[in-house]
Structures are given as C-alpha cells and as structure tokens.
FIVOLO-364083 format. One record per atom (N, C-alpha, C): residue number from 1; atom name; x, y, z. Coordinates in Angstrom, 1 decimal. Example, Ala and Ser with C-alpha at 12.3 -4.5 7.8 and 13.67 -1.06 7.14 Angstrom:
REM FIVOLO-364083
+-----+----+--------+--------+--------+
!   i ! at !      x !      y !      z !
+-----+----+--------+--------+--------+
!   1 !  N !   13.2 !   -5.7 !    7.8 !
!   1 ! CA !   12.3 !   -4.5 !    7.8 !
!   1 !  C !   13.2 !   -3.3 !    7.8 !
!   2 !  N !   12.8 !   -2.2 !    7.1 !
!   2 ! CA !   13.7 !   -1.1 !    7.1 !
!   2 !  C !   12.9 !    0.0 !    7.9 !
+-----+----+--------+--------+--------+
REM end
This chain:
REM FIVOLO-364083
+-----+----+--------+--------+--------+
!   i ! at !      x !      y !      z !
+-----+----+--------+--------+--------+
!   1 !  N !    0.6 !   14.0 !   10.0 !
!   1 ! CA !   -0.5 !   15.1 !   11.1 !
!   1 !  C !    0.1 !   14.9 !   12.4 !
!   2 !  N !   -0.5 !   16.0 !   12.7 !
!   2 ! CA !   -0.7 !   15.8 !   14.8 !
!   2 !  C !    0.9 !   16.4 !   14.8 !
!   3 !  N !    1.2 !   16.4 !   16.8 !
!   3 ! CA !    2.1 !   16.0 !   16.8 !
!   3 !  C !    3.5 !   15.1 !   16.3 !
!   4 !  N !    4.8 !   16.0 !   16.2 !
!   4 ! CA !    6.4 !   15.5 !   16.3 !
!   4 !  C !    6.5 !   15.1 !   14.6 !
!   5 !  N !    5.0 !   16.0 !   13.6 !
!   5 ! CA !    4.8 !   16.0 !   11.8 !
!   5 !  C !    5.8 !   17.3 !   11.8 !
!   6 !  N !    6.7 !   16.0 !   11.0 !
!   6 ! CA !    7.3 !   17.2 !   10.2 !
!   6 !  C !    6.8 !   18.1 !    9.0 !
!   7 !  N !    6.2 !   16.7 !    8.1 !
!   7 ! CA !    6.1 !   17.8 !    6.7 !
!   7 !  C !    5.1 !   16.8 !    5.9 !
!   8 !  N !    4.2 !   16.5 !    5.0 !
!   8 ! CA !    3.3 !   16.1 !    4.1 !
!   8 !  C !    3.6 !   15.3 !    3.4 !
!   9 !  N !    5.3 !   15.2 !    3.4 !
!   9 ! CA !    6.1 !   14.9 !    2.2 !
!   9 !  C !    6.2 !   13.4 !    1.9 !
!  10 !  N !    5.6 !   12.3 !    1.0 !
!  10 ! CA !    5.1 !   10.8 !    0.9 !
!  10 !  C !    5.9 !   10.3 !    1.4 !
!  11 !  N !    6.6 !    9.0 !    2.2 !
!  11 ! CA !    7.1 !    8.6 !    3.1 !
!  11 !  C !    7.1 !    6.9 !    2.7 !
!  12 !  N !    7.6 !    5.7 !    2.8 !
!  12 ! CA !    8.1 !    4.4 !    2.4 !
!  12 !  C !    8.3 !    3.8 !    3.9 !
!  13 !  N !    6.7 !    3.5 !    3.6 !
!  13 ! CA !    7.0 !    1.9 !    4.7 !
!  13 !  C !    6.9 !    0.4 !    4.6 !
!  14 !  N !    8.1 !   -0.2 !    4.3 !
!  14 ! CA !    8.4 !   -1.4 !    3.6 !
!  14 !  C !    7.2 !   -2.3 !    5.0 !
!  15 !  N !    6.5 !   -3.4 !    4.7 !
!  15 ! CA !    6.5 !   -4.5 !    5.6 !
!  15 !  C !    6.0 !   -5.8 !    5.0 !
!  16 !  N !    6.2 !   -6.9 !    5.4 !
!  16 ! CA !    6.0 !   -8.0 !    5.0 !
!  16 !  C !    4.4 !   -9.0 !    6.0 !
!  17 !  N !    4.0 !   -9.4 !    4.4 !
!  17 ! CA !    2.5 !  -10.0 !    4.5 !
!  17 !  C !    3.7 !  -12.0 !    5.1 !
!  18 !  N !    1.9 !  -11.7 !    6.0 !
!  18 ! CA !    2.5 !  -13.9 !    6.5 !
!  18 !  C !    1.6 !  -14.7 !    6.6 !
!  19 !  N !    2.2 !  -15.2 !    6.3 !
!  19 ! CA !    0.9 !  -16.3 !    6.2 !
!  19 !  C !    2.0 !  -17.3 !    6.7 !
!  20 !  N !    1.1 !  -17.3 !    8.5 !
!  20 ! CA !    1.6 !  -18.7 !    9.3 !
!  20 !  C !    1.4 !  -19.9 !    9.1 !
!  21 !  N !    1.7 !  -20.6 !    9.2 !
!  21 ! CA !    2.3 !  -22.8 !    8.4 !
!  21 !  C !    2.2 !  -23.1 !   10.5 !
!  22 !  N !    0.8 !  -24.8 !   10.4 !
!  22 ! CA !    1.6 !  -25.0 !   11.4 !
!  22 !  C !    1.4 !  -26.6 !    9.9 !
!  23 !  N !    2.4 !  -27.2 !   11.5 !
!  23 ! CA !    2.9 !  -28.7 !   10.8 !
!  23 !  C !    1.4 !  -30.0 !   11.1 !
!  24 !  N !    0.8 !  -30.4 !   10.2 !
!  24 ! CA !    0.4 !  -31.4 !   10.6 !
!  24 !  C !    0.0 !  -32.6 !   10.8 !
!  25 !  N !    1.4 !  -33.1 !    9.3 !
!  25 ! CA !    2.3 !  -34.5 !    9.5 !
!  25 !  C !    3.1 !  -34.9 !   10.4 !
!  26 !  N !    3.5 !  -34.7 !   11.3 !
!  26 ! CA !    4.7 !  -35.2 !   11.9 !
!  26 !  C !    6.0 !  -36.7 !   11.6 !
!  27 !  N !    4.3 !  -36.8 !   11.3 !
!  27 ! CA !    5.3 !  -38.3 !   10.4 !
!  27 !  C !    6.2 !  -39.3 !    9.5 !
!  28 !  N !    6.4 !  -37.8 !    8.4 !
!  28 ! CA !    6.7 !  -37.7 !    7.7 !
!  28 !  C !    7.8 !  -37.8 !    6.9 !
!  29 !  N !    9.2 !  -38.7 !    8.3 !
!  29 ! CA !   10.7 !  -38.6 !    7.7 !
!  29 !  C !   10.3 !  -38.9 !    6.6 !
!  30 !  N !   11.5 !  -38.5 !    6.6 !
!  30 ! CA !   13.0 !  -38.2 !    5.3 !
!  30 !  C !   12.7 !  -39.8 !    5.1 !
!  31 !  N !   13.2 !  -41.3 !    5.7 !
!  31 ! CA !   13.5 !  -42.2 !    5.4 !
!  31 !  C !   12.4 !  -43.2 !    5.2 !
!  32 !  N !   11.3 !  -42.4 !    4.8 !
!  32 ! CA !    9.4 !  -42.9 !    5.4 !
!  32 !  C !    8.9 !  -42.3 !    3.6 !
!  33 !  N !   10.3 !  -42.0 !    2.8 !
!  33 ! CA !    9.4 !  -41.3 !    1.4 !
!  33 !  C !    8.3 !  -40.4 !    1.6 !
!  34 !  N !    7.8 !  -39.7 !    3.0 !
!  34 ! CA !    6.5 !  -38.7 !    2.1 !
!  34 !  C !    7.5 !  -37.1 !    2.9 !
!  35 !  N !    6.1 !  -37.0 !    2.1 !
!  35 ! CA !    6.4 !  -35.3 !    2.5 !
!  35 !  C !    5.7 !  -34.5 !    3.8 !
!  36 !  N !    6.7 !  -33.6 !    4.8 !
!  36 ! CA !    5.3 !  -33.3 !    5.2 !
!  36 !  C !    4.6 !  -31.9 !    5.0 !
!  37 !  N !    3.3 !  -32.1 !    5.8 !
!  37 ! CA !    1.6 !  -31.2 !    5.6 !
!  37 !  C !    2.1 !  -30.3 !    6.4 !
!  38 !  N !    1.6 !  -29.0 !    6.6 !
!  38 ! CA !    1.5 !  -28.4 !    6.6 !
!  38 !  C !   -0.2 !  -27.9 !    6.3 !
!  39 !  N !   -0.2 !  -26.8 !    7.2 !
!  39 ! CA !   -2.0 !  -25.9 !    6.9 !
!  39 !  C !   -1.9 !  -24.1 !    7.2 !
!  40 !  N !   -2.4 !  -23.4 !    7.4 !
!  40 ! CA !   -2.5 !  -22.0 !    7.5 !
!  40 !  C !   -3.5 !  -22.3 !    8.9 !
!  41 !  N !   -3.0 !  -21.6 !    9.8 !
!  41 ! CA !   -2.8 !  -20.8 !   10.4 !
!  41 !  C !   -3.8 !  -20.1 !   10.5 !
!  42 !  N !   -5.1 !  -20.3 !   11.5 !
!  42 ! CA !   -6.6 !  -19.2 !   11.1 !
!  42 !  C !   -6.0 !  -18.3 !   11.9 !
!  43 !  N !   -6.3 !  -17.5 !   11.4 !
!  43 ! CA !   -6.1 !  -15.8 !   11.6 !
!  43 !  C !   -7.7 !  -16.2 !   12.8 !
!  44 !  N !   -8.4 !  -16.0 !   13.3 !
!  44 ! CA !   -9.1 !  -16.5 !   14.2 !
!  44 !  C !   -8.2 !  -16.2 !   15.4 !
!  45 !  N !   -6.8 !  -17.3 !   15.1 !
!  45 ! CA !   -6.6 !  -17.2 !   16.6 !
!  45 !  C !   -5.3 !  -16.6 !   16.8 !
!  46 !  N !   -5.6 !  -14.9 !   17.2 !
!  46 ! CA !   -4.8 !  -13.7 !   17.2 !
!  46 !  C !   -3.7 !  -14.0 !   17.9 !
!  47 !  N !   -3.7 !  -14.8 !   19.4 !
!  47 ! CA !   -1.9 !  -14.5 !   19.9 !
!  47 !  C !   -1.4 !  -15.6 !   19.4 !
!  48 !  N !   -1.6 !  -16.7 !   17.9 !
!  48 ! CA !   -0.5 !  -17.1 !   17.7 !
!  48 !  C !   -0.5 !  -16.6 !   15.9 !
!  49 !  N !   -0.7 !  -16.0 !   15.9 !
!  49 ! CA !   -1.2 !  -15.1 !   14.1 !
!  49 !  C !   -0.8 !  -14.2 !   13.3 !
!  50 !  N !   -0.5 !  -13.3 !   15.3 !
!  50 ! CA !   -1.0 !  -11.8 !   14.6 !
!  50 !  C !    0.6 !  -11.3 !   15.9 !
!  51 !  N !    1.5 !   -9.9 !   15.2 !
!  51 ! CA !    2.9 !  -10.2 !   16.4 !
!  51 !  C !    4.0 !   -9.4 !   15.7 !
!  52 !  N !    4.8 !   -9.5 !   16.3 !
!  52 ! CA !    6.2 !   -9.1 !   15.8 !
!  52 !  C !    7.0 !   -9.7 !   15.3 !
!  53 !  N !    7.8 !  -10.0 !   14.1 !
!  53 ! CA !    8.6 !  -11.0 !   13.5 !
!  53 !  C !    9.4 !  -10.3 !   13.6 !
!  54 !  N !   10.8 !  -11.1 !   12.9 !
!  54 ! CA !   12.3 !  -11.1 !   13.7 !
!  54 !  C !   13.0 !  -11.5 !   11.8 !
!  55 !  N !   12.5 !  -10.1 !   11.5 !
!  55 ! CA !   13.6 !  -10.5 !    9.7 !
!  55 !  C !   14.6 !  -11.3 !    9.1 !
!  56 !  N !   14.9 !  -11.9 !   10.6 !
!  56 ! CA !   16.3 !  -12.8 !   10.2 !
!  56 !  C !   15.3 !  -14.3 !   10.1 !
!  57 !  N !   14.1 !  -14.2 !   10.7 !
!  57 ! CA !   13.0 !  -15.8 !   10.5 !
!  57 !  C !   12.5 !  -16.0 !    9.5 !
!  58 !  N !   12.4 !  -14.1 !    8.9 !
!  58 ! CA !   11.3 !  -14.6 !    7.5 !
!  58 !  C !   11.9 !  -16.1 !    6.6 !
!  59 !  N !   11.3 !  -17.3 !    6.1 !
!  59 ! CA !   11.2 !  -17.9 !    5.2 !
!  59 !  C !   11.4 !  -17.2 !    3.4 !
!  60 !  N !   11.7 !  -16.5 !    2.7 !
!  60 ! CA !   11.3 !  -16.0 !    1.6 !
!  60 !  C !   10.7 !  -16.3 !    0.6 !
!  61 !  N !   10.5 !  -17.9 !    0.0 !
!  61 ! CA !    9.7 !  -18.5 !   -0.4 !
!  61 !  C !   10.0 !  -20.2 !    0.4 !
!  62 !  N !    9.2 !  -20.7 !   -0.5 !
!  62 ! CA !    9.3 !  -22.2 !   -0.8 !
!  62 !  C !    8.4 !  -22.9 !   -1.3 !
!  63 !  N !    8.6 !  -24.5 !   -1.4 !
!  63 ! CA !    7.4 !  -24.6 !   -2.9 !
!  63 !  C !    5.8 !  -25.8 !   -2.1 !
!  64 !  N !    5.0 !  -25.3 !   -2.3 !
!  64 ! CA !    4.1 !  -25.9 !   -1.6 !
!  64 !  C !    3.2 !  -26.7 !   -2.3 !
!  65 !  N !    2.6 !  -27.9 !   -2.0 !
!  65 ! CA !    1.4 !  -28.0 !   -3.4 !
!  65 !  C !    0.4 !  -28.4 !   -2.3 !
!  66 !  N !   -0.1 !  -28.4 !   -2.9 !
!  66 ! CA !   -1.4 !  -28.8 !   -2.4 !
!  66 !  C !   -2.4 !  -30.1 !   -2.0 !
!  67 !  N !   -2.8 !  -30.1 !   -0.9 !
!  67 ! CA !   -3.1 !  -32.0 !   -1.1 !
!  67 !  C !   -4.4 !  -31.5 !   -1.3 !
!  68 !  N !   -4.9 !  -31.8 !   -2.6 !
!  68 ! CA !   -6.2 !  -31.6 !   -3.6 !
!  68 !  C !   -7.0 !  -33.0 !   -2.7 !
!  69 !  N !   -6.6 !  -33.8 !   -1.5 !
!  69 ! CA !   -7.7 !  -34.8 !   -1.5 !
!  69 !  C !   -7.8 !  -34.4 !   -0.4 !
!  70 !  N !   -7.8 !  -32.9 !    0.1 !
!  70 ! CA !   -7.9 !  -32.5 !    1.7 !
!  70 !  C !   -9.1 !  -31.5 !    1.3 !
!  71 !  N !   -9.9 !  -31.1 !    0.4 !
!  71 ! CA !  -10.1 !  -29.7 !    0.1 !
!  71 !  C !   -9.2 !  -28.9 !   -0.2 !
!  72 !  N !  -10.6 !  -28.0 !   -0.7 !
!  72 ! CA !  -10.7 !  -26.6 !   -0.7 !
!  72 !  C !  -10.7 !  -25.9 !    1.6 !
!  73 !  N !  -10.1 !  -24.1 !    0.9 !
!  73 ! CA !  -10.3 !  -24.0 !    2.8 !
!  73 !  C !  -11.7 !  -23.4 !    2.7 !
!  74 !  N !  -12.0 !  -22.2 !    2.5 !
!  74 ! CA !  -13.6 !  -21.8 !    1.9 !
!  74 !  C !  -14.4 !  -22.2 !    0.5 !
!  75 !  N !  -15.2 !  -24.1 !    1.2 !
!  75 ! CA !  -15.7 !  -24.0 !   -0.3 !
!  75 !  C !  -17.5 !  -23.3 !   -1.0 !
!  76 !  N !  -17.6 !  -22.6 !    0.4 !
!  76 ! CA !  -18.8 !  -21.5 !    0.5 !
!  76 !  C !  -18.7 !  -20.6 !   -0.5 !
!  77 !  N !  -16.9 !  -19.9 !   -1.1 !
!  77 ! CA !  -16.5 !  -18.5 !   -1.3 !
!  77 !  C !  -16.4 !  -17.4 !   -0.6 !
!  78 !  N !  -17.1 !  -17.6 !    0.8 !
!  78 ! CA !  -16.6 !  -16.8 !    2.2 !
!  78 !  C !  -15.2 !  -16.7 !    2.2 !
!  79 !  N !  -14.4 !  -15.3 !    2.6 !
!  79 ! CA !  -13.2 !  -15.3 !    2.4 !
!  79 !  C !  -12.8 !  -14.3 !    4.5 !
!  80 !  N !  -11.6 !  -14.6 !    4.8 !
!  80 ! CA !  -11.2 !  -13.5 !    6.0 !
!  80 !  C !  -11.2 !  -12.4 !    5.6 !
!  81 !  N !  -10.3 !  -12.4 !    4.5 !
!  81 ! CA !   -9.9 !  -11.5 !    3.8 !
!  81 !  C !   -9.5 !  -11.4 !    2.7 !
!  82 !  N !  -10.5 !  -10.6 !    1.6 !
!  82 ! CA !   -9.5 !  -10.3 !    0.1 !
!  82 !  C !   -8.3 !  -10.2 !   -0.3 !
!  83 !  N !   -8.0 !   -9.3 !    1.2 !
!  83 ! CA !   -6.1 !   -8.8 !    0.6 !
!  83 !  C !   -5.9 !  -10.3 !    0.7 !
!  84 !  N !   -5.6 !  -11.2 !    1.7 !
!  84 ! CA !   -5.1 !  -12.3 !    1.8 !
!  84 !  C !   -5.7 !  -13.2 !    0.2 !
!  85 !  N !   -6.3 !  -12.7 !    0.0 !
!  85 ! CA !   -6.8 !  -13.5 !   -1.6 !
!  85 !  C !   -6.0 !  -15.3 !   -1.4 !
!  86 !  N !   -7.0 !  -15.2 !   -0.3 !
!  86 ! CA !   -7.3 !  -16.9 !    0.5 !
!  86 !  C !   -8.3 !  -18.0 !   -1.0 !
!  87 !  N !   -9.2 !  -18.0 !   -0.8 !
!  87 ! CA !  -10.6 !  -17.7 !   -1.7 !
!  87 !  C !   -9.8 !  -19.2 !   -2.3 !
!  88 !  N !   -8.9 !  -19.1 !   -3.1 !
!  88 ! CA !   -8.4 !  -20.7 !   -4.0 !
!  88 !  C !   -7.3 !  -21.3 !   -3.5 !
!  89 !  N !   -7.7 !  -21.2 !   -1.5 !
!  89 ! CA !   -6.6 !  -22.1 !   -1.2 !
!  89 !  C !   -7.0 !  -23.4 !   -0.2 !
!  90 !  N !   -6.1 !  -24.1 !   -0.3 !
!  90 ! CA !   -6.3 !  -26.0 !   -0.1 !
!  90 !  C !   -6.4 !  -25.5 !    2.0 !
!  91 !  N !   -6.7 !  -27.3 !    2.3 !
!  91 ! CA !   -6.8 !  -27.4 !    4.1 !
!  91 !  C !   -6.1 !  -27.5 !    4.0 !
!  92 !  N !   -4.4 !  -28.1 !    3.5 !
!  92 ! CA !   -3.5 !  -28.6 !    3.5 !
!  92 !  C !   -2.6 !  -28.4 !    2.5 !
!  93 !  N !   -1.3 !  -28.8 !    2.8 !
!  93 ! CA !   -0.6 !  -28.3 !    1.2 !
!  93 !  C !    1.3 !  -29.6 !    2.1 !
!  94 !  N !    1.6 !  -29.6 !    0.7 !
!  94 ! CA !    2.8 !  -31.2 !    0.9 !
!  94 !  C !    4.5 !  -30.0 !    1.1 !
!  95 !  N !    5.3 !  -30.2 !    2.0 !
!  95 ! CA !    6.4 !  -29.5 !    1.2 !
!  95 !  C !    7.1 !  -29.7 !    0.6 !
!  96 !  N !    7.2 !  -29.4 !   -0.7 !
!  96 ! CA !    8.2 !  -30.3 !   -1.8 !
!  96 !  C !    9.1 !  -30.0 !   -1.3 !
!  97 !  N !   10.1 !  -31.4 !   -1.5 !
!  97 ! CA !   11.5 !  -30.5 !   -1.3 !
!  97 !  C !   12.7 !  -32.0 !   -1.8 !
+-----+----+--------+--------+--------+
REM end
C-alpha cells in the first residue's frame, strides 16, 4: 500500500534471526584441553546486537553446551522477547569441538 505499490499479492521475505555471542573465557587453549566459553550479548546493547550482516558471515550451526554451574539467564522467568524463546537460556555456554 502507498506510493510505488504494484498490487496486493503476497510477497516472500526472507529474514534471519540472530543472537550474537561474545567470548567469555579466552584462556581456553586447545593445548589446555579446555572448551571456549561464550554468552549471548545482551539485547539492550543496541550498538552491538542490531544492524545488517553479510550473509557470508553467518555460522549456520554449532554445538553449544550449557554451562549449568553459571545458572539460568532468567531465573525470574521474565524475558526480553517471547519470540526469542530465551526463557530457558543459560548465562554461559561451552563451544563443543
């Protein structure tokens, strides 16, 4: 609708749901037999979590193991977004390799 509209036909729009990760423990060297530890960047840091990305930079999958000892991300059940489904998230994760 509006200027430039051609018709009311549905259009396919592709989008990508992204959760940015940041490295927590950089001392996890391969020789030390330790796994790297990461956490999700808080959504309230708009300068580092929102914006455009190059599709070539997307990691399509990885195996993250919850660091259970660090606890749940939202112990009170309150979440930033129901669409993110982060109510079951953990504060930190190990990157399995």
